[in-house]
C-alpha positions in Angstrom: -13.3 -0.9 29.3 -11.4 1.5 27.4 -9.9 0.0 24.2 -6.2 -0.9 24.2 -4.0 2.0 22.5 -2.3 1.1 19.2 1.4 0.2 19.9 4.2 2.4 18.6 6.3 1.3 15.4 9.5 2.3 15.6 12.0 -0.2 13.7 12.9 0.5 10.5 12.9 -2.8 8.2 15.4 -3.4 5.2 13.1 -4.3 3.0 9.5 -3.3 2.0 7.0 -4.3 -0.1 4.1 -2.2 -0.8 0.9 -3.5 -2.8 -1.5 -0.6 -4.0 -4.7 -1.4 -5.8 -5.1 2.1 -7.2 -2.5 4.9 -7.9 -2.7 7.2 -4.8 -4.0 4.3 -2.1 -1.1 3.6 -1.0 0.0 7.0 -0.9 -3.1 8.3 1.1 -2.8 5.4 3.6 1.0 4.7 4.2 3.5 7.0 2.4 4.9 8.7 5.7 5.9 5.7 7.1 7.3 4.5 3.7 8.9 7.8 3.8 10.2 7.6 7.3 11.5 3.9 6.6 13.4 5.6 3.1 15.3 7.8 5.3 16.3 5.2 7.7 17.8 3.3 4.9 14.8 0.9 3.6 14.5 -0.5 0.5 11.0 -0.1 -1.1 9.0 -1.8 -4.1 6.1 -0.4 -4.8 3.3 -2.9 -6.8 0.7 -1.0 -8.5 -2.1 -3.5 -9.5 -4.5 -1.8 -11.5 -4.1 0.9 -14.0 -6.7 3.2 -12.1 -8.5 3.6 -15.4 -12.2 4.3 -13.8 -11.5 6.7 -11.1 -12.7 9.8 -12.6 -16.4 11.6 -12.7 -15.2 13.7 -15.8 -17.4 12.4 -18.7 -15.2 13.4 -21.6 -12.3 11.3 -20.6 -11.7 7.7 -21.9 -10.3 4.6 -19.5 -7.4 4.4 -21.5 -6.1 7.9 -21.4 -7.0 8.0 -17.4 -5.3 4.9 -16.8 -1.8 6.9 -19.0 -2.3 9.9 -16.6 -3.1 7.7 -13.2 0.1 5.6 -14.1 2.4 8.6 -14.6 1.0 10.2 -11.2 1.9 7.3 -9.2 5.5 7.4 -10.8 5.6 10.6 -9.8 4.6 9.8 -6.0 7.2 7.2 -5.9 9.5 9.7 -7.1 8.5 12.0 -4.7 8.9 9.9 -1.8 12.2 8.3 -3.4 11.2 4.9 -3.5 13.6 2.6 -5.5 11.5 0.4 -7.6 7.6 0.6 -9.2 6.6 -2.5 -10.6 2.5 -2.1 -12.9 0.9 -5.0 -13.4 -1.6 -3.2 -15.6 -4.9 -4.7 -15.0 -8.2 -2.9 -15.2 -9.5 -1.2 -12.5 -12.0 -2.8 -10.9 -11.6 -6.3 -12.5 -9.0 -7.6 -9.9 -10.2 -11.3 -8.9 -8.9 -13.5 -6.3 -7.7 -16.4 -8.6 -4.1 -17.8 -9.2 -3.0 -15.5 -12.2 -3.1 -12.7 -9.4 -1.6 -14.5 -6.8 1.0 -16.0 -8.6 2.0 -12.2 -9.8 2.4 -11.2 -6.5 3.6 -14.4 -5.2 6.9 -13.6 -7.8 6.9 -10.0 -6.2 7.4 -11.4 -2.7 10.2 -13.8 -3.7 12.0 -11.1 -5.9 11.8 -8.5 -2.8 12.0 -11.1 0.3 10.5 -8.2 2.1 10.4 -7.8 5.8 7.3 -6.0 5.7 4.3 -6.4 3.6 1.7 -2.9 3.5 -1.6 -3.6 1.5 -5.3 -2.7 2.4 -7.3 -4.3 4.8 -9.2 -7.0 3.6 -12.3 -7.4 6.2 -13.7 -4.2 6.7 -16.9 -4.8 8.3 -18.9 -1.5 9.0 -17.1 1.3 6.5 -17.6 0.3 2.5 -14.3 -0.9 0.7 -14.1 -0.9 -3.2 -13.7 -4.4 -4.2 -10.1 -4.0 -5.6 -9.4 -3.0 -1.9 -10.9 -6.1 -0.3 -9.6 -8.7 -3.1 -6.2 -7.2 -3.2 -5.6 -7.4 0.9 -7.0 -10.7 0.5 -4.7 -12.1 -2.6 -1.7 -10.6 -0.8 -2.7 -12.1 2.6 -2.7 -15.5 0.5 0.4 -15.0 -1.3 2.7 -14.1 1.7 1.0 -17.1 3.7 1.5 -19.5 2.6 2.1 -19.4 -1.4 5.0 -17.3 -1.1 6.5 -19.5 1.8 6.7 -23.2 0.0 7.9 -23.8 -3.0 5.5 -26.3 -4.6 3.1 -23.5 -4.5 3.6 -21.9 -8.2 6.2 -24.5 -8.7 7.2 -22.6 -11.8 8.5 -19.9 -10.0 11.1 -21.9 -8.3 11.7 -24.4 -11.4 11.9 -21.7 -14.2 12.5 -18.2 -12.5 15.0 -19.3 -9.6 12.7 -17.5 -7.2 13.1 -19.3 -3.9 10.5 -19.4 -1.2 10.4 -16.6 1.4 9.0 -16.1 4.6 7.4 -12.8 5.6 7.7 -11.8 9.0 5.2 -8.9 9.2 2.2 -7.7 7.3 0.7 -4.0 7.9 -2.8 -3.6 6.5 -4.1 0.2 6.0 -7.7 1.2 6.5 -8.3 -1.1 9.2 -11.1 -0.8 11.8 -9.4 -2.1 14.5 -5.8 -0.7 14.3 -3.1 -2.1 16.5 -0.4 -0.7 15.5 0.8 3.3 14.8 3.4 5.3 13.0 4.3 8.5 14.0 4.3 10.7 10.7 5.3 14.0 12.0 8.7 14.4 10.2 7.6 13.0 7.5 4.4 14.5 7.0 5.9 17.0 4.0 7.0 14.0 2.2 3.8 12.2 2.2 1.8 15.5 1.0 3.9 16.0 -1.7 3.4 12.2 -2.7 -0.5 12.6 -2.6 -0.3 15.7 -4.4 1.2 14.1 -7.4 -2.3 12.3 -8.1 -3.7 15.6 -9.7 -6.3 13.7 -11.6 -8.3 12.6 -8.3 -8.0 16.1 -6.4 -11.8 17.1 -8.1 -9.9 21.0 -8.4 -9.0 21.3 -4.5 -6.6 23.8 -3.8 -3.1 23.1 -2.4 -4.3 24.4 0.7 -7.2 22.3 1.3 -5.7 18.9 -0.1 -2.8 19.7 3.0 -5.5 20.4 5.1 -7.3 17.2 4.3 -4.3 14.6 4.5 -3.3 16.5 8.0 -6.9 16.2 9.6 -6.8 12.3 8.6 -3.1 12.2 10.2 -4.5 13.7 13.1 -7.3 11.4 13.5 -4.9 8.4 13.1 -2.9 9.7 16.1 -6.3 9.4 18.0 -4.7 9.8 22.1 -1.6 8.5 21.4 0.0 11.8 22.1 1.5 11.7 18.5 0.4 14.6 16.3 0.6 13.1 13.3 0.4 9.4 12.4 -0.7 6.3 10.5 -2.5 3.4 11.9 -2.3 -0.3 11.0 -3.1 -3.9 11.5 -0.4 -5.7 11.9 -0.1 -9.8 11.5 3.0 -11.6 12.2 4.1 -15.2 10.6 6.6 -17.8 12.0 9.9 -17.4 10.5 
């Protein structure tokens, strides 16, 4: 029996929160969708969870220097996309934990932005290797959306001391999933995605612009699969009663 085709995602949300473990993750996985939504009038905030200070094969660079470089690259990427806000949490690369500190930080972001959609990594990949920061970011973001941001007595200090009212997020989209059920056409926003990806120069390992473009385009074609779209991004969609 053939697998069901992913459903197309055509609506543009008003408010979007993108929770990315490292600089470059969101841009590789969902920047085409973000660019399309921005063009449609969406308000978008990126939350960068770690400083990216371990992601290199260069033995001559320190973690502190790499962190500074990579956080700037993420700032350059969101500027290229036109994202309105970037929040840096500055956790050390590779050291995210599923704990109240991290959950509180994401609940704060959700209650501030009050998003219609939260995008983050898939926490539950089974057959493909996945960085621990990706797994933990996806799980903590999910728990922050439901139930923690929804109920005022979770992290009551955010409600009591910061005036952040509870928020019910209708939709989460997980990138990097093995079980995509939702697809986004990025044929017209691919160039914006490519600009965002190219901003992460420290991660390009000396590849030429044409090699980078070919790689990103091949991934977008793979995501499109048999949908009939030329270029796409694919997600697992989770919805909540609001």
